[in-house]
C-alpha positions in Angstrom: 17.3 18.5 34.3 16.5 21.4 31.9 18.3 22.8 28.9 17.1 26.3 27.9 17.6 27.6 24.3 21.0 29.1 23.6 21.9 31.3 20.6 18.7 30.9 18.8 15.5 33.0 18.6 12.7 31.4 20.5 9.9 30.5 18.1 7.3 29.0 20.5 7.1 29.0 24.3 4.4 26.9 26.1 4.0 28.2 29.7 2.4 26.1 32.4 0.0 24.3 30.1 -2.6 22.0 31.6 -5.2 20.1 29.6 -8.0 18.3 31.4 -10.6 15.9 30.0 -13.4 14.4 32.0 -11.6 12.2 34.6 -8.2 12.6 32.9 -5.4 15.1 33.2 -3.6 14.7 29.8 -1.0 17.5 30.4 -0.1 19.0 33.8 1.8 22.4 34.1 4.0 21.7 31.0 6.7 24.2 30.0 8.3 23.8 26.6 10.5 26.2 24.6 11.4 25.6 20.9 13.8 27.9 19.0 14.3 28.6 15.4 16.8 26.4 13.6 16.4 23.4 15.9 14.9 20.0 15.7 13.2 19.4 19.0 12.1 15.9 19.8 9.0 15.3 22.1 9.5 11.9 23.6 7.3 9.7 25.8 5.4 6.5 26.2 2.1 6.0 24.5 -0.4 8.1 26.4 2.2 10.4 28.0 0.5 13.5 26.6 2.7 14.3 23.6 0.0 14.5 21.0 -2.4 16.4 23.3 0.2 19.0 24.0 0.9 19.6 20.3 -2.9 19.5 19.6 -3.2 22.5 21.9 -0.4 24.2 19.9 -2.2 23.6 16.6 -5.7 24.7 17.8 -7.4 21.3 18.0 -7.7 21.7 21.8 -7.9 24.7 24.1 -5.6 24.6 27.1 -7.4 24.3 30.5 -4.7 26.4 32.1 -1.5 28.1 30.9 -0.8 29.9 27.7 1.3 29.8 24.5 3.7 32.5 23.1 4.8 32.7 19.5 7.3 34.7 17.5 6.2 34.2 13.9 5.5 36.5 11.0 8.4 38.8 11.9 6.8 39.6 15.3 8.5 39.3 18.7 7.5 36.6 21.2 4.0 37.3 22.4 1.0 35.6 23.9 -1.4 34.3 21.4 -4.9 32.7 21.4 -4.9 29.7 19.1 -8.6 29.0 18.9 -8.7 26.8 15.8 -6.5 24.9 13.3 -7.1 27.7 10.8 -5.9 30.2 13.4 -2.7 28.1 13.9 -2.0 28.1 10.1 -2.4 31.8 10.0 0.1 32.1 12.8 2.6 29.9 10.9 2.1 26.6 12.7 1.5 23.4 10.8 1.3 19.7 11.7 1.8 16.5 9.8 -0.3 13.8 11.4 0.6 10.1 11.7 -2.4 9.3 9.5 -2.2 11.4 6.4 -5.0 13.7 5.4 -4.7 13.5 1.6 -7.3 13.0 -1.2 -6.2 9.9 -3.1 -7.6 10.7 -6.5 -6.3 14.2 -6.6 -2.9 15.3 -7.7 0.0 16.4 -5.5 -0.6 20.1 -6.5 -4.3 19.9 -5.9 -3.8 18.5 -2.4 -1.2 21.1 -1.6 -3.6 24.0 -2.4 -6.7 22.3 -0.9 -8.2 24.8 1.6 -5.6 27.5 0.9 -7.1 31.0 1.0 -6.7 33.3 -1.9 -6.0 30.8 -4.7 -9.1 31.7 -6.6 -12.2 29.8 -7.7 -10.3 28.4 -10.7 -6.6 28.3 -9.7 -3.8 28.5 -12.2 -2.6 24.9 -11.7 0.4 25.2 -14.0 1.7 28.0 -11.7 0.9 26.0 -8.6 2.7 22.9 -10.0 5.8 25.1 -10.7 5.7 26.5 -7.2 5.3 23.1 -5.6 8.1 21.7 -7.7 10.4 24.6 -6.6 9.6 24.0 -3.0 10.4 20.3 -3.4 13.8 21.2 -5.0 14.6 23.7 -2.3 14.0 21.4 0.7 14.8 18.0 -0.8 11.2 17.0 -1.0 11.1 16.1 -4.7 7.8 14.7 -5.9 5.9 15.0 -9.2 3.3 17.7 -8.6 1.1 16.1 -11.4 1.1 12.6 -9.8 -2.1 11.4 -8.1 -1.7 10.6 -4.4 -2.8 6.9 -4.9 0.2 6.4 -7.1 2.7 7.5 -4.5 4.6 5.5 -1.8 4.0 6.2 1.8 7.3 8.1 2.0 6.3 10.4 -0.9 2.9 11.0 0.6 4.5 12.3 3.7 6.6 14.6 1.6 3.3 16.0 0.2 2.0 16.6 3.7 5.2 18.6 4.5 4.9 20.5 1.2 1.3 21.5 2.1 2.7 23.2 5.3 5.6 24.9 3.5 3.2 26.2 0.8 1.2 27.8 3.5 4.3 29.5 4.9 4.6 27.4 8.1 7.5 28.5 10.3 6.8 25.9 13.0 6.4 22.4 11.8 5.2 19.6 14.0 5.4 15.9 12.9 3.4 13.3 14.8 5.3 9.9 14.9 6.6 10.7 11.4 8.6 7.4 10.9 5.9 5.0 12.1 4.9 4.1 8.6 8.3 4.5 6.9 11.0 2.1 5.9 14.5 2.6 7.4 15.7 4.2 4.2 12.7 6.6 4.1 13.3 7.4 7.8 16.9 8.4 7.1 15.7 10.6 4.2 13.1 12.2 6.5 15.9 13.0 9.0 17.8 14.8 6.3 14.7 16.7 5.3 14.1 17.9 8.9 17.7 19.1 9.2 17.3 21.0 5.9 14.1 22.7 7.3 15.9 23.6 10.6 18.9 25.0 8.7 16.5 27.2 6.8 15.5 28.8 10.1 12.3 26.9 10.8 11.5 25.3 14.2 10.8 21.6 13.9 9.1 19.5 16.6 8.8 15.8 16.1 6.8 13.5 18.3 8.3 10.1 18.8 9.0 7.2 21.1 11.8 5.8 18.9 15.0 6.5 20.9 17.5 5.8 18.0 15.8 8.4 15.8 15.5 10.9 18.6 19.3 10.6 19.1 20.0 10.7 15.4 17.7 13.6 14.3 17.2 16.0 17.2 19.2 18.9 18.8 17.2 18.8 22.0 14.7 16.5 23.5 11.8 16.9 26.0 10.5 13.8 27.8 6.9 13.6 29.0 5.8 11.1 31.5 2.2 10.9 32.7 1.5 14.3 31.2 4.3 16.1 32.9 7.6 17.4 31.5 10.2 15.4 33.4 13.3 16.6 31.5 14.5 18.8 28.6 18.1 18.2 27.6 20.6 18.6 24.8 20.6 15.5 22.7 24.4 15.4 22.7 24.2 14.8 26.4 21.6 12.1 26.2 21.9 8.3 26.1 19.5 5.7 25.0 19.3 4.1 28.4 18.9 7.4 30.1 16.1 8.6 27.9 14.3 5.2 28.3 14.5 5.5 32.1 13.1 9.1 31.9 10.2 7.8 29.7 9.1 4.9 31.9 10.5 5.8 35.3 12.7 2.6 35.5 15.6 0.8 33.9 14.6 -0.7 30.5 16.3 -3.8 29.1 17.1 -3.5 25.4 17.9 -7.2 25.0 15.6 -10.1 25.8 16.6 -13.3 27.6 16.0 -15.9 24.9 17.5 -19.1 26.2 18.7 -21.8 23.9 16.2 -24.7 23.7 15.6 -27.6 21.4 12.5 -27.2 19.3 9.8 -29.8 19.5 7.5 -31.4 16.9 6.4 -29.5 13.8 3.2 -27.5 14.4 2.9 -25.6 11.1 3.9 -27.2 7.8 3.5 -25.0 4.7 4.2 -27.0 1.5 4.7 -25.0 -1.7 1.9 -22.5 -0.9 0.9 -19.7 -3.2 -1.7 -17.0 -2.9 -2.9 -13.8 -4.6 -3.3 -10.4 -3.2 -6.5 -8.3 -3.1 -6.1 -7.4 -6.8 -5.8 -11.0 -7.9 -2.1 -10.8 -8.5 0.4 -13.3 -7.1 1.5 -12.3 -3.6 3.3 -15.3 -2.4 4.7 -18.1 -4.6 5.8 -21.6 -3.8 6.6 -21.0 -0.1 7.7 -24.1 1.9 8.7 -23.9 5.6 7.9 -25.3 9.0 7.5 -23.9 12.5 8.1 -26.2 15.4 7.0 -26.2 19.0 9.2 -24.0 21.2 10.7 -21.9 18.4 10.2 -18.5 16.8 10.5 -18.3 13.1 11.1 -14.7 12.1 9.8 -13.4 8.7 11.8 -10.5 7.3 11.2 -8.4 4.2 10.5 -4.9 3.0 6.8 -4.0 3.4 4.6 -5.3 0.6 6.6 -8.5 -0.2 3.9 -11.0 0.8 4.1 -10.8 4.6 0.5 -9.6 4.9 -0.9 -12.3 2.6 1.2 -15.0 4.3 -0.2 -14.1 7.7 -3.7 -14.3 6.4 -3.0 -17.7 4.7 -1.8 -19.4 7.9 -4.7 -18.0 9.9 -7.4 -19.1 7.5 -8.3 -15.6 6.3 -7.0 -16.0 2.7 -7.4 -18.9 0.4 -4.4 -20.6 -1.3 -4.0 -20.9 -5.1 -1.6 -23.8 -4.7 0.0 -25.9 -2.0 -1.3 -27.0 1.3 -1.1 -26.0 5.0 -0.8 -28.7 7.7 -1.5 -28.0 11.4 -0.5 -30.8 13.7 -0.5 -33.0 10.6 -4.1 -32.1 9.6 -4.7 -30.6 6.2 -6.4 -27.2 6.7 -7.6 -26.9 3.1 -11.1 -25.5 2.9 -11.4 -24.7 6.6 -12.7 -21.3 7.8 -10.8 -19.1 10.3 -12.8 -20.6 13.0 -11.4 -24.0 12.0 -7.9 -22.6 12.3 -8.7 -21.2 15.7 -9.9 -24.7 16.8 -6.5 -26.0 15.7 -4.8 -23.6 18.2 -4.0 -20.7 15.9 -3.8 -17.3 17.5 -3.4 -14.1 15.4 -1.9 -10.8 16.5 -2.7 -8.7 13.4 -0.7 -5.8 12.1 -3.8 -3.5 12.3 -4.6 -3.3 16.0 -7.8 -1.4 15.7 -8.9 -2.3 12.2 -8.6 -6.0 12.7 -7.4 -6.9 16.2 -10.0 -5.0 18.2 -13.5 -3.6 17.9 -12.6 -0.1 18.9 -16.1 1.1 19.9 -16.8 -2.0 22.1 -15.7 -2.3 25.8 -12.5 -4.0 26.5 -14.4 -6.9 28.1 -16.3 -7.6 24.9 -13.0 -7.7 23.0 -11.6 -10.1 25.6 -14.3 -12.7 25.0 -14.4 -12.6 21.2 -12.9 -16.1 21.0 -14.8 -17.6 24.0 -18.3 -16.2 23.8 -19.8 -19.4 22.6 -18.5 -21.7 25.3 -18.5 -22.1 29.1 -17.8 -20.5 31.4 -18.5 -17.3 29.4 -21.6 -18.7 27.8 -24.5 -20.6 29.3 -26.6 -21.8 26.4 -27.5 -18.7 24.4 -26.7 -16.3 27.2 -23.5 -14.7 28.4 -22.5 -14.8 32.1 -21.6 -11.4 33.3 -19.7 -12.6 36.3 -17.5 -14.9 34.2 -16.8 -12.0 31.8 -15.8 -9.8 34.6 -13.5 -12.5 36.1 -11.9 -13.1 32.8 -11.4 -9.4 32.1 -9.8 -8.9 35.5 -7.5 -11.8 35.0 -6.3 -10.5 31.6 -5.9 -6.9 32.8 -3.8 -8.0 35.8 -1.8 -10.7 34.1 -0.8 -8.5 31.1 -0.6 -5.2 33.0 -3.2 -3.6 30.8 -3.5 0.1 31.9 -7.2 1.0 31.6 -9.7 2.8 33.9 -11.9 -0.4 33.7 -12.9 -3.3 31.5 -15.9 -1.2 30.4 -13.5 1.3 28.7 -13.8 1.3 24.9 -10.8 -0.4 23.3 -10.1 2.7 21.1 -9.5 4.8 24.2 -6.4 2.8 25.2 -2.9 3.7 24.2 -1.4 1.6 21.4 0.7 -0.4 23.9 -2.2 -1.3 26.0 -4.3 -2.2 23.0 -1.5 -4.6 21.9 -1.3 -6.1 25.4 -5.1 -6.7 25.4 -4.8 -8.5 22.0 -2.0 -10.6 23.3 -3.9 -11.5 26.4 -6.9 -12.8 24.4 -4.9 -14.6 21.7 -2.4 -16.3 24.0 -5.2 -17.5 26.3 -7.2 -18.7 23.3 -4.2 -20.8 22.1 -3.6 -22.4 25.4 -7.2 -23.3 25.8 -7.3 -25.1 22.4 -6.0 -28.3 23.8 -3.1 -28.5 21.3 0.2 -26.8 21.0 -0.7 -23.2 19.9 0.6 -21.5 16.9 0.9 -17.7 17.4 1.1 -15.6 14.2 2.3 -12.1 15.3 2.5 -9.5 12.6 4.5 -6.4 13.5 3.5 -6.8 17.2 5.7 -3.9 18.5 5.2 -1.4 15.6 4.3 2.0 16.9 4.9 1.1 20.6 7.2 2.8 23.1 10.1 1.1 24.8 8.2 -0.1 27.8 5.4 -1.6 25.8 7.9 -3.2 23.4 9.7 -4.8 26.3 6.4 -6.2 27.6 5.3 -7.6 24.2 8.7 -9.3 23.5 8.7 -10.9 27.0 5.2 -12.2 26.4 6.2 -13.9 23.2 9.4 -15.4 24.7 7.3 -16.7 27.6 5.1 -18.5 25.2 8.1 -19.9 23.4 9.4 -21.3 26.7 6.0 -22.9 27.2 6.3 -24.7 23.9 4.2 -22.5 21.5 5.2 -22.3 17.9 5.5 -18.6 16.9 5.7 -17.0 13.5 7.0 -13.4 14.0 6.6 -11.0 11.1 8.6 -7.8 11.5 10.5 -5.1 9.6 12.7 -4.5 12.6 15.8 -6.6 12.0 17.1 -6.0 15.5 13.9 -7.4 16.9 14.1 -10.4 14.7 17.7 -11.1 15.8 16.7 -10.8 19.5 13.6 -13.0 19.4 14.0 -15.4 16.5 15.6 -18.9 16.3 15.5 -18.8 12.5 14.7 -16.1 10.0 12.9 -16.5 6.6 13.4 -13.6 4.2 10.7 -12.8 1.6 11.3 -10.8 -1.6 8.5 -10.5 -4.1 6.6 -13.2 -2.3 9.4 -15.7 -2.8 11.4 -17.3 0.0 15.0 -16.1 -0.4 16.2 -18.6 2.3 15.9 -19.5 5.9 18.9 -18.8 8.1 19.8 -19.2 11.8 19.3 -15.9 13.5 22.4 -16.4 15.7 24.8 -16.9 12.7 23.7 -14.3 10.2 24.5 -10.6 9.9 22.2 -7.7 9.3 24.0 -7.0 6.0 23.4 -10.5 4.8 19.7 -10.3 5.6 19.6 -6.9 3.9 20.9 -8.5 0.7 18.3 -11.2 0.9 15.6 -8.6 1.4 16.9 -7.0 -1.9 16.4 -10.3 -3.7 19.6 -12.2 -3.3 19.2 -15.9 -2.5 20.8 -17.3 0.6 23.9 -19.5 0.0 23.0 -23.2 0.0 
């Protein structure tokens, strides 16, 4: 199933590329052709080899086998040696990474020229600012060139990263998971920008695992699975179900089986709680709600409207400024996070590696983080190696965590497998607490591929069936509708209302997210 370029000059051709690391084949005999004037999506599961393939194209890695041909700088298609990122830039290739590489306390213009050859020891910043502004106007990437990076939203920072490449004359632009940190509105704006760039004759490659965006943005799509190119096809001939099957090698369900069930007793009762953010400013104000056994309460809202602080409050990580939190009827005021854990609270944080896992430690050490002080993991002051091995094996098998071994550092796993590892630990900790568990899951599927999303959602629904109380924080309204029994909407840290998920429209939730109170 291959679609070769038609009617457009080939800008880059990857021929039989293989990249091996010790014990791992990241890419195996991959062919990929991208033409000028097209948006080419590179689709695949986490760990499928997408980023490694593009890292070879931008000079971060050298291919083990195969070669790359380019037609940039007015030259015909020819074999090139891309031995470094600087060489890639000189050849007209640029990449925007998922984690931006900007200096926060410098201006947009200063970031754009950082590292550019030939600007002089003391550059003419007025001229640079004028040129950056002109580039922004030309490509729909308007941003104040005199603004400092820390003042900009995530979407505007991404614009700066693209402007950096255009300023350097990039003819081939690669974007790694470009919508992972964007709101839906910003994602739509990015799609328009990519089309503008393609229409200008540039070749655009964007790495993704979001099927809706691949179908909306791209002209052609290449699917990688286990490091191999399994298909390249015209997007107009693709379907969401077909692409998902190519990605994971099986049929994927896009709906979850959430049976109707009567909720049980109240597990979490938040009464008029308020809390400040890290700057000491109000983050949530006068929130009152309950979460019952056997139900999922979804929390919707545009990023930065108090969701992060709310999750920290109900897990004991942030102190209240007013109100009280009751768990199983017990007032949690003044208790530490360990006290919340003892009351059955499990936390799947938004930041998998920053908070959920210790990336440099083996997976087995991450698995025992909530059980290392008690039997059978501990015997007095000593840890029992056999018990740790047995627990790790149980978690890996039960949650289908794909890893070479339990000794593998957590940071070496794909995002989906990191998330499954966290779920294994947190769900087990809740069930071992002796009370009905409360699972606080913040953006549990963000940045995951369709297969991993399916696994995470099914794990949460399984716990709902077992009677757990679940608070699900997500910016994905479709996910909230699929999983939640009720949805609470936050705007400016204030509760705009709680509605039944089955009886509300996406448009209604959108209005509430914009600050409109739910009808009484």
